[in-house]
N, CA, C, O and CB atoms as a CASP TS submission, in Angstrom:
PFRMAT TS
TARGET T0000
AUTHOR 0000-0000-0000
METHOD Language model
MODEL 1
PARENT N/A
ATOM      1  N   MET     1     108.610  47.188 113.061  1.00  0.00           N
ATOM      2  CA  MET     1     108.099  46.615 114.121  1.00  0.00           C
ATOM      3  C   MET     1     107.038  47.248 114.436  1.00  0.00           C
ATOM      4  O   MET     1     106.935  48.455 114.217  1.00  0.00           O
ATOM      5  CB  MET     1     108.878  46.508 115.096  1.00  0.00           C
ATOM      6  N   SER     2     105.963  46.442 115.072  1.00  0.00           N
ATOM      7  CA  SER     2     104.691  47.000 115.515  1.00  0.00           C
ATOM      8  C   SER     2     104.951  47.622 116.890  1.00  0.00           C
ATOM      9  O   SER     2     105.867  47.378 117.676  1.00  0.00           O
ATOM     10  CB  SER     2     103.541  45.894 115.569  1.00  0.00           C
ATOM     11  N   GLU     3     103.883  48.525 117.001  1.00  0.00           N
ATOM     12  CA  GLU     3     103.896  48.924 118.625  1.00  0.00           C
ATOM     13  C   GLU     3     103.202  48.256 119.627  1.00  0.00           C
ATOM     14  O   GLU     3     103.110  48.636 120.794  1.00  0.00           O
ATOM     15  CB  GLU     3     103.413  50.176 118.849  1.00  0.00           C
ATOM     16  N   GLN     4     102.635  47.085 119.067  1.00  0.00           N
ATOM     17  CA  GLN     4     101.875  46.100 119.837  1.00  0.00           C
ATOM     18  C   GLN     4     103.099  45.248 120.593  1.00  0.00           C
ATOM     19  O   GLN     4     104.163  44.951 120.051  1.00  0.00           O
ATOM     20  CB  GLN     4     100.833  45.116 118.785  1.00  0.00           C
ATOM     21  N   LYS     5     102.733  44.940 121.889  1.00  0.00           N
ATOM     22  CA  LYS     5     103.461  44.176 122.628  1.00  0.00           C
ATOM     23  C   LYS     5     102.989  42.345 122.421  1.00  0.00           C
ATOM     24  O   LYS     5     101.820  41.979 122.290  1.00  0.00           O
ATOM     25  CB  LYS     5     103.250  44.848 124.148  1.00  0.00           C
ATOM     26  N   ILE     6     103.893  41.637 122.430  1.00  0.00           N
ATOM     27  CA  ILE     6     103.457  40.368 122.698  1.00  0.00           C
ATOM     28  C   ILE     6     103.050  39.958 123.872  1.00  0.00           C
ATOM     29  O   ILE     6     103.772  40.211 124.837  1.00  0.00           O
ATOM     30  CB  ILE     6     104.233  39.633 122.413  1.00  0.00           C
ATOM     31  N   THR     7     101.803  39.232 124.071  1.00  0.00           N
ATOM     32  CA  THR     7     101.462  38.925 125.326  1.00  0.00           C
ATOM     33  C   THR     7     101.129  37.383 125.542  1.00  0.00           C
ATOM     34  O   THR     7     101.236  36.587 124.609  1.00  0.00           O
ATOM     35  CB  THR     7     100.359  39.785 125.676  1.00  0.00           C
ATOM     36  N   LYS     8     100.840  37.110 126.445  1.00  0.00           N
ATOM     37  CA  LYS     8     100.380  35.652 126.748  1.00  0.00           C
ATOM     38  C   LYS     8      99.300  35.106 125.932  1.00  0.00           C
ATOM     39  O   LYS     8      98.983  33.921 125.827  1.00  0.00           O
ATOM     40  CB  LYS     8      99.912  35.530 128.132  1.00  0.00           C
ATOM     41  N   ASP     9      98.758  36.159 125.347  1.00  0.00           N
ATOM     42  CA  ASP     9      97.375  35.816 124.412  1.00  0.00           C
ATOM     43  C   ASP     9      97.845  35.787 123.087  1.00  0.00           C
ATOM     44  O   ASP     9      97.142  35.265 122.221  1.00  0.00           O
ATOM     45  CB  ASP     9      96.086  36.960 124.480  1.00  0.00           C
ATOM     46  N   THR    10      98.986  36.299 122.798  1.00  0.00           N
ATOM     47  CA  THR    10      99.344  36.242 121.274  1.00  0.00           C
ATOM     48  C   THR    10      99.483  35.387 120.699  1.00  0.00           C
ATOM     49  O   THR    10     100.369  34.652 121.133  1.00  0.00           O
ATOM     50  CB  THR    10     100.213  36.675 120.892  1.00  0.00           C
ATOM     51  N   VAL    11      98.805  34.935 119.487  1.00  0.00           N
ATOM     52  CA  VAL    11      99.097  33.648 118.880  1.00  0.00           C
ATOM     53  C   VAL    11     100.318  33.612 118.429  1.00  0.00           C
ATOM     54  O   VAL    11     100.858  34.684 118.155  1.00  0.00           O
ATOM     55  CB  VAL    11      98.277  33.292 117.869  1.00  0.00           C
ATOM     56  N   VAL    12     100.826  32.730 118.301  1.00  0.00           N
ATOM     57  CA  VAL    12     102.401  32.393 118.040  1.00  0.00           C
ATOM     58  C   VAL    12     102.755  33.047 116.402  1.00  0.00           C
ATOM     59  O   VAL    12     103.727  33.745 116.115  1.00  0.00           O
ATOM     60  CB  VAL    12     102.684  30.398 118.108  1.00  0.00           C
ATOM     61  N   ALA    13     101.692  32.599 115.499  1.00  0.00           N
ATOM     62  CA  ALA    13     101.818  32.891 114.121  1.00  0.00           C
ATOM     63  C   ALA    13     101.742  34.394 113.916  1.00  0.00           C
ATOM     64  O   ALA    13     101.856  34.858 112.782  1.00  0.00           O
ATOM     65  CB  ALA    13     100.759  32.168 113.325  1.00  0.00           C
ATOM     66  N   GLN    14     101.534  35.254 115.090  1.00  0.00           N
ATOM     67  CA  GLN    14     101.678  36.659 114.868  1.00  0.00           C
ATOM     68  C   GLN    14     102.835  37.208 115.234  1.00  0.00           C
ATOM     69  O   GLN    14     103.100  38.368 114.921  1.00  0.00           O
ATOM     70  CB  GLN    14     100.763  37.341 115.444  1.00  0.00           C
ATOM     71  N   ILE    15     103.747  36.369 116.011  1.00  0.00           N
ATOM     72  CA  ILE    15     104.986  36.906 116.233  1.00  0.00           C
ATOM     73  C   ILE    15     105.868  37.777 115.331  1.00  0.00           C
ATOM     74  O   ILE    15     106.367  38.850 115.671  1.00  0.00           O
ATOM     75  CB  ILE    15     105.608  35.973 116.493  1.00  0.00           C
ATOM     76  N   PRO    16     105.987  37.226 114.228  1.00  0.00           N
ATOM     77  CA  PRO    16     106.929  37.779 113.179  1.00  0.00           C
ATOM     78  C   PRO    16     106.602  39.091 112.764  1.00  0.00           C
ATOM     79  O   PRO    16     107.430  39.938 112.428  1.00  0.00           O
ATOM     80  CB  PRO    16     106.973  36.955 111.982  1.00  0.00           C
ATOM     81  N   GLU    17     105.056  39.277 112.804  1.00  0.00           N
ATOM     82  CA  GLU    17     104.385  40.899 112.437  1.00  0.00           C
ATOM     83  C   GLU    17     104.818  41.530 113.662  1.00  0.00           C
ATOM     84  O   GLU    17     105.388  42.617 113.576  1.00  0.00           O
ATOM     85  CB  GLU    17     102.478  41.093 112.221  1.00  0.00           C
ATOM     86  N   LEU    18     104.621  40.986 114.814  1.00  0.00           N
ATOM     87  CA  LEU    18     104.684  42.015 115.992  1.00  0.00           C
ATOM     88  C   LEU    18     106.158  42.337 116.287  1.00  0.00           C
ATOM     89  O   LEU    18     106.449  43.489 116.609  1.00  0.00           O
ATOM     90  CB  LEU    18     103.968  41.425 117.373  1.00  0.00           C
ATOM     91  N   ASN    19     107.263  41.229 116.181  1.00  0.00           N
ATOM     92  CA  ASN    19     108.592  41.433 116.421  1.00  0.00           C
ATOM     93  C   ASN    19     109.401  40.639 115.582  1.00  0.00           C
ATOM     94  O   ASN    19     109.661  39.562 116.118  1.00  0.00           O
ATOM     95  CB  ASN    19     108.898  41.215 117.723  1.00  0.00           C
ATOM     96  N   PRO    20     109.877  40.772 114.500  1.00  0.00           N
ATOM     97  CA  PRO    20     110.648  39.811 113.593  1.00  0.00           C
ATOM     98  C   PRO    20     111.768  39.546 114.515  1.00  0.00           C
ATOM     99  O   PRO    20     112.081  38.376 114.294  1.00  0.00           O
ATOM    100  CB  PRO    20     111.137  40.415 112.071  1.00  0.00           C
ATOM    101  N   ALA    21     112.364  39.920 115.229  1.00  0.00           N
ATOM    102  CA  ALA    21     113.549  39.433 115.645  1.00  0.00           C
ATOM    103  C   ALA    21     113.287  38.492 117.096  1.00  0.00           C
ATOM    104  O   ALA    21     114.137  37.828 117.689  1.00  0.00           O
ATOM    105  CB  ALA    21     114.546  40.730 115.821  1.00  0.00           C
ATOM    106  N   ALA    22     112.032  38.643 117.404  1.00  0.00           N
ATOM    107  CA  ALA    22     111.615  37.684 118.541  1.00  0.00           C
ATOM    108  C   ALA    22     111.630  36.112 117.870  1.00  0.00           C
ATOM    109  O   ALA    22     111.762  35.117 118.583  1.00  0.00           O
ATOM    110  CB  ALA    22     109.954  38.143 119.159  1.00  0.00           C
ATOM    111  N   VAL    23     111.477  36.048 116.418  1.00  0.00           N
ATOM    112  CA  VAL    23     111.492  34.660 115.793  1.00  0.00           C
ATOM    113  C   VAL    23     113.084  33.854 116.311  1.00  0.00           C
ATOM    114  O   VAL    23     113.220  32.742 116.822  1.00  0.00           O
ATOM    115  CB  VAL    23     111.352  34.892 113.877  1.00  0.00           C
ATOM    116  N   ASP    24     114.078  34.809 115.981  1.00  0.00           N
ATOM    117  CA  ASP    24     115.301  34.311 116.457  1.00  0.00           C
ATOM    118  C   ASP    24     115.431  33.861 117.885  1.00  0.00           C
ATOM    119  O   ASP    24     115.875  32.785 118.285  1.00  0.00           O
ATOM    120  CB  ASP    24     116.215  35.255 116.238  1.00  0.00           C
ATOM    121  N   VAL    25     114.935  34.935 118.627  1.00  0.00           N
ATOM    122  CA  VAL    25     114.800  34.352 120.363  1.00  0.00           C
ATOM    123  C   VAL    25     114.056  33.203 120.242  1.00  0.00           C
ATOM    124  O   VAL    25     114.544  32.287 120.904  1.00  0.00           O
ATOM    125  CB  VAL    25     113.923  35.404 121.577  1.00  0.00           C
ATOM    126  N   LEU    26     113.254  32.967 119.761  1.00  0.00           N
ATOM    127  CA  LEU    26     112.515  31.335 119.794  1.00  0.00           C
ATOM    128  C   LEU    26     113.300  30.302 119.318  1.00  0.00           C
ATOM    129  O   LEU    26     113.271  29.191 119.848  1.00  0.00           O
ATOM    130  CB  LEU    26     111.198  31.157 118.878  1.00  0.00           C
ATOM    131  N   TRP    27     114.046  30.581 118.304  1.00  0.00           N
ATOM    132  CA  TRP    27     114.594  29.628 117.493  1.00  0.00           C
ATOM    133  C   TRP    27     116.013  29.144 118.269  1.00  0.00           C
ATOM    134  O   TRP    27     116.462  27.999 118.218  1.00  0.00           O
ATOM    135  CB  TRP    27     114.799  30.268 115.980  1.00  0.00           C
ATOM    136  N   ASN    28     116.655  30.351 119.048  1.00  0.00           N
ATOM    137  CA  ASN    28     117.726  30.111 119.580  1.00  0.00           C
ATOM    138  C   ASN    28     117.485  29.597 121.052  1.00  0.00           C
ATOM    139  O   ASN    28     118.475  29.408 121.758  1.00  0.00           O
ATOM    140  CB  ASN    28     118.510  31.246 119.441  1.00  0.00           C
ATOM    141  N   LEU    29     116.180  29.353 121.568  1.00  0.00           N
ATOM    142  CA  LEU    29     115.811  28.603 122.698  1.00  0.00           C
ATOM    143  C   LEU    29     115.354  27.290 122.470  1.00  0.00           C
ATOM    144  O   LEU    29     114.920  26.550 123.353  1.00  0.00           O
ATOM    145  CB  LEU    29     114.883  29.237 123.382  1.00  0.00           C
ATOM    146  N   GLY    30     115.452  27.018 121.314  1.00  0.00           N
ATOM    147  CA  GLY    30     115.139  25.663 120.660  1.00  0.00           C
ATOM    148  C   GLY    30     113.456  25.568 120.429  1.00  0.00           C
ATOM    149  O   GLY    30     112.857  24.493 120.397  1.00  0.00           O
ATOM    150  N   MET    31     112.883  26.746 120.291  1.00  0.00           N
ATOM    151  CA  MET    31     111.469  26.646 119.989  1.00  0.00           C
ATOM    152  C   MET    31     111.353  27.063 118.622  1.00  0.00           C
ATOM    153  O   MET    31     111.660  28.219 118.333  1.00  0.00           O
ATOM    154  CB  MET    31     110.575  27.471 120.906  1.00  0.00           C
ATOM    155  N   GLY    32     110.948  26.263 117.746  1.00  0.00           N
ATOM    156  CA  GLY    32     110.612  26.422 116.336  1.00  0.00           C
ATOM    157  C   GLY    32     109.054  26.581 116.160  1.00  0.00           C
ATOM    158  O   GLY    32     108.427  26.218 115.165  1.00  0.00           O
ATOM    159  N   CYS    33     108.489  27.228 117.371  1.00  0.00           N
ATOM    160  CA  CYS    33     107.206  27.377 117.353  1.00  0.00           C
ATOM    161  C   CYS    33     106.437  28.031 116.133  1.00  0.00           C
ATOM    162  O   CYS    33     105.388  27.624 115.634  1.00  0.00           O
ATOM    163  CB  CYS    33     106.992  28.013 118.425  1.00  0.00           C
ATOM    164  N   VAL    34     107.208  29.164 115.748  1.00  0.00           N
ATOM    165  CA  VAL    34     106.534  30.053 114.558  1.00  0.00           C
ATOM    166  C   VAL    34     106.515  28.867 113.074  1.00  0.00           C
ATOM    167  O   VAL    34     105.679  28.871 112.171  1.00  0.00           O
ATOM    168  CB  VAL    34     107.752  31.768 114.209  1.00  0.00           C
ATOM    169  N   HIS    35     107.272  28.278 113.167  1.00  0.00           N
ATOM    170  CA  HIS    35     107.105  27.141 112.052  1.00  0.00           C
ATOM    171  C   HIS    35     106.521  25.924 112.252  1.00  0.00           C
ATOM    172  O   HIS    35     106.673  24.952 111.512  1.00  0.00           O
ATOM    173  CB  HIS    35     108.250  26.754 111.579  1.00  0.00           C
ATOM    174  N   CYS    36     105.650  25.971 113.546  1.00  0.00           N
ATOM    175  CA  CYS    36     104.962  24.774 113.855  1.00  0.00           C
ATOM    176  C   CYS    36     103.787  24.637 113.421  1.00  0.00           C
ATOM    177  O   CYS    36     103.103  25.652 113.285  1.00  0.00           O
ATOM    178  CB  CYS    36     104.880  24.553 115.029  1.00  0.00           C
ATOM    179  N   ILE    37     103.307  23.489 113.126  1.00  0.00           N
ATOM    180  CA  ILE    37     101.685  23.265 112.718  1.00  0.00           C
ATOM    181  C   ILE    37     100.738  24.152 113.484  1.00  0.00           C
ATOM    182  O   ILE    37      99.800  24.812 113.036  1.00  0.00           O
ATOM    183  CB  ILE    37     101.164  21.710 113.033  1.00  0.00           C
ATOM    184  N   MET    38     101.262  24.013 115.011  1.00  0.00           N
ATOM    185  CA  MET    38     100.281  24.608 115.860  1.00  0.00           C
ATOM    186  C   MET    38     100.355  26.169 115.772  1.00  0.00           C
ATOM    187  O   MET    38      99.415  26.784 116.275  1.00  0.00           O
ATOM    188  CB  MET    38     100.488  24.115 117.307  1.00  0.00           C
ATOM    189  N   ALA    39     101.267  26.805 115.246  1.00  0.00           N
ATOM    190  CA  ALA    39     101.407  28.346 115.163  1.00  0.00           C
ATOM    191  C   ALA    39     100.236  29.125 115.127  1.00  0.00           C
ATOM    192  O   ALA    39     100.225  30.174 115.771  1.00  0.00           O
ATOM    193  CB  ALA    39     102.114  28.740 114.020  1.00  0.00           C
ATOM    194  N   ASP    40      99.156  28.752 114.417  1.00  0.00           N
ATOM    195  CA  ASP    40      97.941  29.382 113.881  1.00  0.00           C
ATOM    196  C   ASP    40      97.080  29.337 115.171  1.00  0.00           C
ATOM    197  O   ASP    40      96.386  30.338 115.350  1.00  0.00           O
ATOM    198  CB  ASP    40      97.256  28.583 112.532  1.00  0.00           C
ATOM    199  N   ASN    41      97.009  28.437 116.021  1.00  0.00           N
ATOM    200  CA  ASN    41      96.168  27.995 116.859  1.00  0.00           C
ATOM    201  C   ASN    41      96.794  28.191 118.649  1.00  0.00           C
ATOM    202  O   ASN    41      96.050  28.332 119.619  1.00  0.00           O
ATOM    203  CB  ASN    41      95.908  26.456 116.303  1.00  0.00           C
ATOM    204  N   GLU    42      97.920  28.159 118.682  1.00  0.00           N
ATOM    205  CA  GLU    42      98.619  28.025 119.851  1.00  0.00           C
ATOM    206  C   GLU    42      99.181  29.660 120.472  1.00  0.00           C
ATOM    207  O   GLU    42      99.806  30.421 119.732  1.00  0.00           O
ATOM    208  CB  GLU    42      99.874  26.935 119.470  1.00  0.00           C
ATOM    209  N   THR    43      98.903  29.950 121.651  1.00  0.00           N
ATOM    210  CA  THR    43      99.399  31.449 122.229  1.00  0.00           C
ATOM    211  C   THR    43     100.522  31.102 122.570  1.00  0.00           C
ATOM    212  O   THR    43     100.864  29.924 122.472  1.00  0.00           O
ATOM    213  CB  THR    43      98.659  32.209 123.455  1.00  0.00           C
ATOM    214  N   VAL    44     101.350  32.072 123.054  1.00  0.00           N
ATOM    215  CA  VAL    44     102.485  32.397 123.761  1.00  0.00           C
ATOM    216  C   VAL    44     102.499  31.550 125.082  1.00  0.00           C
ATOM    217  O   VAL    44     103.369  30.711 125.316  1.00  0.00           O
ATOM    218  CB  VAL    44     102.523  33.907 124.011  1.00  0.00           C
ATOM    219  N   GLU    45     101.577  31.811 125.827  1.00  0.00           N
ATOM    220  CA  GLU    45     101.157  31.132 127.108  1.00  0.00           C
ATOM    221  C   GLU    45     101.501  29.511 126.957  1.00  0.00           C
ATOM    222  O   GLU    45     102.419  28.913 127.518  1.00  0.00           O
ATOM    223  CB  GLU    45      99.462  31.403 127.385  1.00  0.00           C
ATOM    224  N   GLU    46     100.553  28.989 126.081  1.00  0.00           N
ATOM    225  CA  GLU    46     100.622  27.579 125.784  1.00  0.00           C
ATOM    226  C   GLU    46     101.891  26.913 125.372  1.00  0.00           C
ATOM    227  O   GLU    46     102.253  25.759 125.600  1.00  0.00           O
ATOM    228  CB  GLU    46      99.753  27.340 124.821  1.00  0.00           C
ATOM    229  N   ALA    47     102.607  28.039 124.604  1.00  0.00           N
ATOM    230  CA  ALA    47     104.047  27.440 123.907  1.00  0.00           C
ATOM    231  C   ALA    47     104.849  27.396 124.829  1.00  0.00           C
ATOM    232  O   ALA    47     105.603  26.426 124.756  1.00  0.00           O
ATOM    233  CB  ALA    47     104.770  28.223 122.769  1.00  0.00           C
ATOM    234  N   ALA    48     105.038  28.198 125.868  1.00  0.00           N
ATOM    235  CA  ALA    48     105.766  28.504 126.807  1.00  0.00           C
ATOM    236  C   ALA    48     105.626  27.099 127.819  1.00  0.00           C
ATOM    237  O   ALA    48     106.615  26.421 128.098  1.00  0.00           O
ATOM    238  CB  ALA    48     105.306  29.942 127.365  1.00  0.00           C
ATOM    239  N   ALA    49     104.247  26.783 128.314  1.00  0.00           N
ATOM    240  CA  ALA    49     104.080  25.673 129.053  1.00  0.00           C
ATOM    241  C   ALA    49     104.309  24.406 128.378  1.00  0.00           C
ATOM    242  O   ALA    49     104.738  23.456 129.033  1.00  0.00           O
ATOM    243  CB  ALA    49     102.879  25.694 129.567  1.00  0.00           C
ATOM    244  N   ALA    50     104.049  24.286 127.041  1.00  0.00           N
ATOM    245  CA  ALA    50     104.557  23.155 126.427  1.00  0.00           C
ATOM    246  C   ALA    50     106.101  22.891 126.278  1.00  0.00           C
ATOM    247  O   ALA    50     106.506  21.731 126.192  1.00  0.00           O
ATOM    248  CB  ALA    50     104.008  23.165 125.219  1.00  0.00           C
ATOM    249  N   HIS    51     106.837  23.802 126.252  1.00  0.00           N
ATOM    250  CA  HIS    51     108.452  24.005 126.357  1.00  0.00           C
ATOM    251  C   HIS    51     108.929  24.003 127.728  1.00  0.00           C
ATOM    252  O   HIS    51     110.109  23.688 127.878  1.00  0.00           O
ATOM    253  CB  HIS    51     108.949  25.382 125.732  1.00  0.00           C
ATOM    254  N   GLY    52     108.198  24.314 128.833  1.00  0.00           N
ATOM    255  CA  GLY    52     108.684  24.233 129.811  1.00  0.00           C
ATOM    256  C   GLY    52     109.628  25.698 130.252  1.00  0.00           C
ATOM    257  O   GLY    52     110.686  25.691 130.882  1.00  0.00           O
ATOM    258  N   PHE    53     109.027  26.699 129.810  1.00  0.00           N
ATOM    259  CA  PHE    53     109.567  28.335 129.932  1.00  0.00           C
ATOM    260  C   PHE    53     108.683  28.996 130.851  1.00  0.00           C
ATOM    261  O   PHE    53     107.467  28.804 130.878  1.00  0.00           O
ATOM    262  CB  PHE    53     109.523  29.259 128.453  1.00  0.00           C
ATOM    263  N   ASN    54     109.425  29.912 131.735  1.00  0.00           N
ATOM    264  CA  ASN    54     108.709  30.658 132.389  1.00  0.00           C
ATOM    265  C   ASN    54     108.184  31.615 131.615  1.00  0.00           C
ATOM    266  O   ASN    54     108.923  32.272 130.882  1.00  0.00           O
ATOM    267  CB  ASN    54     109.287  31.087 133.349  1.00  0.00           C
ATOM    268  N   LEU    55     106.709  31.855 131.669  1.00  0.00           N
ATOM    269  CA  LEU    55     105.936  32.819 130.682  1.00  0.00           C
ATOM    270  C   LEU    55     106.601  34.282 130.749  1.00  0.00           C
ATOM    271  O   LEU    55     106.920  34.982 129.788  1.00  0.00           O
ATOM    272  CB  LEU    55     104.258  32.929 131.118  1.00  0.00           C
ATOM    273  N   ASP    56     106.737  34.583 132.174  1.00  0.00           N
ATOM    274  CA  ASP    56     106.971  36.272 132.166  1.00  0.00           C
ATOM    275  C   ASP    56     108.531  36.600 131.615  1.00  0.00           C
ATOM    276  O   ASP    56     108.904  37.660 131.112  1.00  0.00           O
ATOM    277  CB  ASP    56     106.803  36.987 133.950  1.00  0.00           C
ATOM    278  N   GLU    57     109.175  35.631 131.804  1.00  0.00           N
ATOM    279  CA  GLU    57     110.792  35.700 131.253  1.00  0.00           C
ATOM    280  C   GLU    57     110.481  35.655 129.902  1.00  0.00           C
ATOM    281  O   GLU    57     110.892  36.592 129.217  1.00  0.00           O
ATOM    282  CB  GLU    57     111.948  34.389 131.700  1.00  0.00           C
ATOM    283  N   LEU    58     109.768  34.665 129.305  1.00  0.00           N
ATOM    284  CA  LEU    58     109.764  34.467 127.986  1.00  0.00           C
ATOM    285  C   LEU    58     109.320  35.864 127.260  1.00  0.00           C
ATOM    286  O   LEU    58     109.931  36.471 126.380  1.00  0.00           O
ATOM    287  CB  LEU    58     108.844  33.259 127.683  1.00  0.00           C
ATOM    288  N   LEU    59     108.052  36.206 127.898  1.00  0.00           N
ATOM    289  CA  LEU    59     107.663  37.477 127.058  1.00  0.00           C
ATOM    290  C   LEU    59     108.559  38.694 127.300  1.00  0.00           C
ATOM    291  O   LEU    59     108.573  39.630 126.501  1.00  0.00           O
ATOM    292  CB  LEU    59     106.183  37.925 127.390  1.00  0.00           C
ATOM    293  N   LYS    60     109.258  38.674 128.338  1.00  0.00           N
ATOM    294  CA  LYS    60     110.416  39.744 128.452  1.00  0.00           C
ATOM    295  C   LYS    60     111.454  39.821 127.691  1.00  0.00           C
ATOM    296  O   LYS    60     111.960  40.924 127.484  1.00  0.00           O
ATOM    297  CB  LYS    60     110.992  39.728 129.522  1.00  0.00           C
ATOM    298  N   VAL    61     111.994  38.633 127.107  1.00  0.00           N
ATOM    299  CA  VAL    61     112.750  38.689 126.071  1.00  0.00           C
ATOM    300  C   VAL    61     112.154  38.665 124.461  1.00  0.00           C
ATOM    301  O   VAL    61     112.678  39.156 123.461  1.00  0.00           O
ATOM    302  CB  VAL    61     113.568  37.664 126.345  1.00  0.00           C
ATOM    303  N   LEU    62     111.265  38.147 124.545  1.00  0.00           N
ATOM    304  CA  LEU    62     110.189  38.284 123.121  1.00  0.00           C
ATOM    305  C   LEU    62     110.216  39.815 123.108  1.00  0.00           C
ATOM    306  O   LEU    62     110.893  40.308 122.206  1.00  0.00           O
ATOM    307  CB  LEU    62     108.294  37.565 123.281  1.00  0.00           C
ATOM    308  N   ASN    63     109.641  40.601 123.894  1.00  0.00           N
ATOM    309  CA  ASN    63     109.349  41.922 123.698  1.00  0.00           C
ATOM    310  C   ASN    63     110.596  42.707 123.559  1.00  0.00           C
ATOM    311  O   ASN    63     110.475  43.782 122.972  1.00  0.00           O
ATOM    312  CB  ASN    63     108.527  42.415 124.754  1.00  0.00           C
ATOM    313  N   GLU    64     111.944  42.326 124.051  1.00  0.00           N
ATOM    314  CA  GLU    64     113.001  43.325 124.125  1.00  0.00           C
ATOM    315  C   GLU    64     114.133  42.831 122.835  1.00  0.00           C
ATOM    316  O   GLU    64     115.191  43.431 122.646  1.00  0.00           O
ATOM    317  CB  GLU    64     113.718  43.316 125.827  1.00  0.00           C
ATOM    318  N   ALA    65     113.785  41.907 122.199  1.00  0.00           N
ATOM    319  CA  ALA    65     114.391  41.446 121.087  1.00  0.00           C
ATOM    320  C   ALA    65     114.543  42.699 119.985  1.00  0.00           C
ATOM    321  O   ALA    65     113.611  43.488 119.826  1.00  0.00           O
ATOM    322  CB  ALA    65     113.546  40.216 120.568  1.00  0.00           C
ATOM    323  N   LYS    66     115.752  42.809 119.265  1.00  0.00           N
ATOM    324  CA  LYS    66     116.202  43.821 118.410  1.00  0.00           C
ATOM    325  C   LYS    66     116.741  43.289 117.400  1.00  0.00           C
ATOM    326  O   LYS    66     117.212  43.995 116.508  1.00  0.00           O
ATOM    327  CB  LYS    66     117.026  44.687 118.928  1.00  0.00           C
TER
END
């Protein structure tokens, strides 16, 4: 896993590289974002808003995923 944290500005397609376990978190939340056509252009902030999730809480669980 990378030492970089997932931030609000992280592009969704970068998540598997930063923390592969975070992909499962997204999937379990009903967010297939990493496999979405928008993944290369959508930030975590935009994905959270589109799915109605609190950004700070989402970032916390994505970065803590193991």
